[in-house]
C-alpha positions as CSV (number, residue, x, y, z in Angstrom):
1,X,45.0,-59.4,-37.1
2,X,46.6,-61.4,-39.9
3,X,48.0,-60.2,-43.2
4,X,49.1,-62.5,-46.1
5,X,51.4,-61.3,-48.8
6,X,50.3,-63.4,-51.8
7,X,52.5,-64.6,-54.6
8,X,51.9,-63.1,-58.1
9,X,52.1,-65.4,-61.1
10,X,51.4,-64.2,-64.6
11,X,48.7,-66.1,-66.4
12,X,49.9,-68.0,-69.6
13,X,47.5,-65.6,-71.5
14,X,49.8,-62.6,-70.6
15,X,52.8,-64.3,-72.3
16,X,51.0,-63.9,-75.6
17,X,50.1,-60.3,-75.0
18,X,53.5,-59.1,-73.7
19,X,56.2,-58.1,-76.2
20,X,58.8,-60.3,-74.5
21,X,58.0,-63.0,-71.9
22,X,61.7,-62.8,-70.8
23,X,61.0,-59.4,-69.3
24,X,58.3,-60.8,-67.1
25,X,59.6,-64.2,-66.3
26,X,57.9,-66.2,-63.5
27,X,61.4,-66.6,-61.9
28,X,61.4,-62.8,-61.1
29,X,58.1,-63.0,-59.2
30,X,57.7,-64.4,-55.7
31,X,56.6,-68.0,-55.5
32,X,55.5,-68.2,-51.9
33,X,53.7,-66.4,-49.1
34,X,54.9,-64.6,-46.0
35,X,52.2,-64.3,-43.4
36,X,52.3,-61.7,-40.6
37,X,50.1,-62.2,-37.6
38,X,50.0,-60.0,-34.4
39,X,49.1,-61.3,-31.0
40,X,49.1,-59.3,-27.8
41,X,52.5,-60.7,-27.0
42,X,54.3,-60.8,-30.3
43,X,54.4,-60.3,-34.1
44,X,54.7,-63.6,-35.9
45,X,56.1,-63.9,-39.5
46,X,55.6,-67.2,-41.3
47,X,57.4,-67.9,-44.6
48,X,57.0,-71.0,-46.9
49,X,60.4,-72.2,-47.9
50,X,59.9,-75.7,-49.3
51,X,63.1,-77.6,-50.2
52,X,65.4,-75.2,-48.4
53,X,67.8,-76.6,-45.8
54,X,67.9,-75.0,-42.4
55,X,71.5,-74.0,-42.8
56,X,70.7,-72.0,-46.0
57,X,68.3,-69.6,-44.2
58,X,69.6,-66.3,-42.9
59,X,67.6,-64.0,-40.6
60,X,69.0,-60.6,-39.8
61,X,67.9,-57.4,-38.2
62,X,69.2,-54.3,-39.9
63,X,69.6,-50.9,-38.1
64,X,67.1,-52.2,-35.4
65,X,64.3,-51.3,-37.9
66,X,64.2,-54.0,-40.6
67,X,63.8,-57.8,-40.5
68,X,65.5,-59.5,-43.4
69,X,64.8,-63.2,-44.3
70,X,66.9,-64.7,-47.1
71,X,68.4,-67.8,-48.4
72,X,72.2,-68.1,-48.9
73,X,74.5,-70.8,-50.2
74,X,76.5,-72.5,-47.5
75,X,79.7,-72.6,-49.6
76,X,80.7,-71.7,-53.1
77,X,80.0,-75.1,-54.5
78,X,76.3,-75.3,-53.5
79,X,73.3,-73.3,-54.4
80,X,70.1,-73.0,-52.3
81,X,67.0,-74.8,-53.6
82,X,65.2,-71.4,-53.8
83,X,66.4,-67.8,-54.1
84,X,64.4,-65.9,-51.5
85,X,64.8,-62.5,-49.9
86,X,62.2,-60.4,-48.1
87,X,62.6,-57.2,-46.0
88,X,60.1,-56.0,-43.5
89,X,59.9,-52.8,-41.5
90,X,59.6,-53.8,-37.8
91,X,56.9,-52.2,-35.7
92,X,57.8,-50.0,-32.7
93,X,58.1,-51.3,-29.2
94,X,59.6,-54.7,-29.9
95,X,62.3,-56.7,-28.1
96,X,65.0,-57.3,-30.7
97,X,67.1,-59.6,-28.4
98,X,64.0,-61.8,-27.9
99,X,63.5,-62.7,-31.6
100,X,63.2,-66.4,-32.1
101,X,63.0,-68.6,-35.2
102,X,61.7,-72.1,-35.9
103,X,62.0,-74.1,-39.2
104,X,59.7,-77.1,-39.5
105,X,58.3,-78.9,-42.6
106,X,59.4,-76.2,-45.0
107,X,57.9,-73.3,-43.0
108,X,60.0,-70.7,-41.2
109,X,58.3,-69.1,-38.2
110,X,59.8,-65.9,-36.7
111,X,58.4,-64.6,-33.4
112,X,59.2,-60.9,-32.6
113,X,58.1,-60.2,-29.0
114,X,56.6,-56.9,-28.0
115,X,57.9,-54.8,-25.2
116,X,55.5,-53.0,-23.0
117,X,56.6,-49.6,-21.7
118,X,54.3,-47.5,-19.7
119,X,54.0,-43.9,-20.8
120,X,54.2,-41.0,-18.4
121,X,56.1,-40.9,-15.2
122,X,55.7,-41.7,-11.5
123,X,56.1,-39.2,-8.7
124,X,56.9,-40.7,-5.4
125,X,54.9,-38.9,-2.6
126,X,58.0,-39.0,-0.4
127,X,59.8,-36.7,-2.9
128,X,57.2,-34.0,-2.8
129,X,58.0,-31.2,-0.3
130,X,55.5,-30.3,2.4
131,X,55.2,-26.8,1.3
132,X,55.0,-25.6,-2.3
133,X,56.0,-22.0,-3.2
134,X,54.4,-20.2,-6.1
135,X,57.1,-18.3,-8.0
136,X,54.9,-16.8,-10.8
137,X,51.2,-16.6,-11.5
138,X,49.8,-17.6,-14.9
139,X,48.7,-14.7,-17.1
C-alpha cells in the first residue's frame, strides 16, 4: 500500500480571482511530496528535499507517537535551501529504536520497522494442577 501526499500549487488564474495574492502565496504551500509505503516489515517515508544539505535535516520522534521531519539552519549565519516541516502520526506496533534514515540525491528515506507481538497468552502444561476444583457453578 502506498500513499502520496501531493503538493498543491495555485494556478496563475486564481491570482486574478483572489482579492490579494499575498494571502495565498506559493511559498506558503508545500512544494514537494512525502510518500508513505508499508511493507510487511516496515513503514517507509520518502521526502523530496532537493538542494538541502544532510546536516540541515532533522528527524525527531515526539511522545513516541509522532514522526517529525524538518529542515533547520546549522548556525545563525546560514539558512537552509528550503523551509520544510512535516509531522506524521506513527502507526501502532513499531520499533522506535530501530528507525533508520538515508539521504541520497535529494531524497530522504526513513524506515520505521514494525514490531510483531503475539496476542493472547501461553499456559505451560507443567503449571496446570493435576486436579481442578470447581468453586462455583455458572448460573
